[in-house]
N, C-alpha and C positions, 0 to 999 in steps of 0.2 A: 506493501500499500506507499507507494510511493508520488509524490509530487512536486513540482520544485516552486511550486505559484500558497500555496497553503502550510501553513501550521496548525495542529489541533493539540490543545493543554486538556485534558481530564483529569479532575481531581472532585471524588465526590463519596459522602462518607454515607454507608451503607448499616442497614439497622442488623442488630444483634440477633435477631429471628429468624433469620436464615437460615435456612435449613439445610444441613449436610449435601441433598440433593441439589438446592439451588446454587451452594456453592462452585458443587464442582459444572453444574452446567453452563456456568457464568467462569469457571476457569477454561471450559472448552472453545466458547463464545471471546475468549479476552486469547485466545491462541496459548496458553498456558497446563493443557490438561487434555485427556484424548474423549472424544463423541461420549457420550453415554448411551448404554442399550433405552430405549423402547422413548415414545414421546418426550418432544421437550414444551416447557412453558413460551422460549422464545422461536420464533420463526427459526424454522430450520434454516442453515446456512448463512445466517449472519455473524460474522465474524472478527473483530475489529482486528484483531493482527493476524495475515495469512501468512502461511509455513508450507509456501510453494516452492518451485526449486529456487529461486533465486532468494528465499530467505536467511536472512542470516541475523543468528541472536545477537552476538556482538556490534549490529551496527547498532554507532553511537547517535545517530538521527532517529531512531524508532524505540520506543520501550513501552512496557505495559507492565503493572507489577494491582497485586490484590495479596492484601498485607492485612490481618487482625490491626485493630485500632485501640488503642491504648486504653481509653476509654472504652470502648465495648462496642461491637459489629467488627465492621472490613469499612478499608479504607482503598479505592481504589485509583490507583494516577496511572495515565496516558501520556505519551507525546507520537503524535502520528501524523503525514503529510497525504492528507486525503484527498482526492479531489470530488465534485461536485456530486458523482453519480453514486458516492460511496459512501459517500455521507445519508443521501434516504437511503442507502440499502442498510445503512444501520441504526434508523427511528423505532423499530420493534423494540432494538434493543437498547433505544435511549430511553424510552415512555417504560419499559420494563426496571430499566437501574429508578427510573424515579420513581415507578411506588414502591421499592426495595428502599429504597433512600432512609435516614435515619429524620426521625422529626425536626431532628437541627438543621440538618439541608434546607429544611424550606422557609423561603422567605415571608413577609406576613402577607401576601396577596395567595399563599401558596403554590407558586412558583418552584420548580429547581432548577437553580442552574448547574449540569453538568459543565461546563467548562468554557474554552475559550476558543476564536481562533483569529490567524491571523494572514497578510499575509508574507510573503517568505521574506520580504526586503522593509517589513514594519518591525520597531519595536514596542509598538505598544500593545499590549492586548484588551481590546478595546469590545472585540463583538461574539458574545455571549452566545452561549448552546442552552436553552431551556425549554423545559418539558412546563405547560402549562394547562390546566385544564386537559388531561389526554392529546395535546397537538405539541408539535415540536417549532419553537421560536427558534430559527437560526439565523446567522449571518449568511447576507446575500451572496452568492460562489459564482456570480456572471464572471468575474477575474476584475480588472482598473476599472475606474470608474468610467464613464462612457464619455466624456470629454478629450481625456488622455487618446481615443482612438479618433477624434476630428482635429486637422493640424491648428485651428486656430481655434480650439476648445473652449479655453478661456474671454474669448472675446463673443460679443452680442451680436447676435443672427441680425443678415441685414436683408435677408433679399429672401422671397419662395422657395426656391430654388436651394437653397443652403437651410430653410426651415424643416423642409419634405428632408432633405438627408438626416437631420438630426432629429428628426420625426422615427425615420426606419431604423438608427441605433437605441432609441429610447424604448417602443415601444416594446420587444420582445425580454428586456426588461424589468417590465412588470411582474408584478406575483398577484397570487389572488390574496383580495382584499386591501389592495391598492388600489388607489387612482390618482391619477392625473387632468387637472382642464386648465387651458386653455382659454384666454376669453377678453371681452376689451372690457371697458368700464360698463359699460349696458347691457355686459351681460350675453353678448354674443359670441360664438366661439366653438370650440368642441371640448369632449370629454373623453376617456381612456378608461378600462380598469378590466379586469382579469376576472372574469365571472366561472360559472360552475364549468370541468370539464377543462379545467383551462383555456377556454375561447377568450381571446378578447376583445370588449365591449366595446363598439366604437358610437359614439354618438356627436351630431351635431347640434347645438344649442343655440337654439332661432326663434323658436314659438312661431309664431306668427308678423312678427317683427322684422325688421330686417336691421343694417346697424345704423342705418341714416334713417332708421326713424319709419320708411313706409311700410308699407303690409307685404308679405310675401306671395306673391301671385303667382297667378296659375302656369305661367311658364317657369317661374324660378323654380315649385314643387316637382314640374316634368323634368329642368335640369336635376334637380339632386338621384331624380330616382333615374335618370339615364348614370348618375356616377356613378350607380349602383345602392344610394342609399333609398332606406325606404321607411314611411311614416306607418308603423302598427299601431290599429285600436287602443292595443295597448302597451304598455315596455314591456322588458326584457324580465323588468322585477314585479312584474302582472299589475300593474297598476297606473294611470292614463296619464301623460303626458304630452310634451309637445316636439319632445327631439326627434330627430330623425337616425336609425340604427345602421349598425353595417357588424356584422358578425366574423371575427376571424379565427380560422383554426388553429389550434397550440402547436400542430405543426406548419407552418404555413411558412416558404419560402422567403427569401430576400426579396427574389423579383413580386412576389402577391405581395409583401410588407410596403415593396414602394410602391403597389398599384393601390394600397389603401392609405398610404400619405399623400401620395397624385391628391387622390379622390379627395379627402380633407382637403388641401388646399387648394385645389378647384371648390369646392365648395363654399371657402372663408374669406377665398378672395372673388370668385363669381359671380358668385350668387348671393351671399352677405355684404358684397360690398367694404369688407375690409381690406385696405390700400396697402398696407403693408406689416408683417409682422411684427414689427415694432413697438404696433397697437394692439397685441394683447400681452396680456401676465400670466405667470404660470401661479398654479396652487397644486399642491398635492401633499397624499394621506397614505399613511399605511396603518393596518390595524397590529402590526409587528411593531411592539412597542420596544423606545428608544432608534425609533427606522424610520427613513422616509426613502419614496419609488425616488431611483437611479434618474433621474431629471437630469442631469449636472450638462445634458451636452446640449439642451433648449439652447441655449442661449436668450434667456427672456427673464425679463424681472419678475421677481417674486411678489405676487400679490402679500398685502400686508395680514390679510387675517386665513384664518383655516377654513375646510371645506367643513358644509352642514353638514 
């Protein structure tokens, strides 16, 4: 389990109530012992420390230990270098560890911090791996911030072509329960969120009024339809609204993402009449505590208020 981009530290105190079988099973998941006969509590094949042909116990960059704690119970510590897919495969083990954690390991809200992650060239361990109400809250693992993929990533966006390019980088980085809105002072614009089944829900925020205050005409609505936007009788979420919607498959190719970005630009510029992307401000929200969607490449000013 090696990767040049991420380092992961785990440190979790486990309950003294662990049974002998649970300890032995955990040792197998940690690569410290043989697999038990019979059914396992954690999904079969979830191994923190792989022992394949390239495994070296003396590798100084990889370590795992399970030892009795001086105050009772057990202490699990590890240093690993996983990639994003391996982190997801470890979720059943992480949830099980949280269930078996000592009561002293829980924060006041009931969450359990199992450890932290950082990029290989970072010095601070700021990204927590947390289990909260049976779900995993983990640091984003897309790579470096999106702005670093743009030659002028720290500069403000100046034209619609650049806006589309930056949107192509931003949309795949939205995780479930994250929202990004780009809008003018009048409220017209677009919003994006990852919904059920990892589909990306894209919406044009116009209602019946253009950005210049004029009504949305039949011609405007026909143009939105031609661009691939639809006005449903009810929104994706099941209630009435006036947003035009488009769903993007979670496995969309870059070319398909670019089509959505271009359809967004055409709707904002040609239908809503927004003269330039500089007229837009950005708001973003995540349900992952302490995190925000990676909108660093967008080059838009941040709106002062949070999402409702």
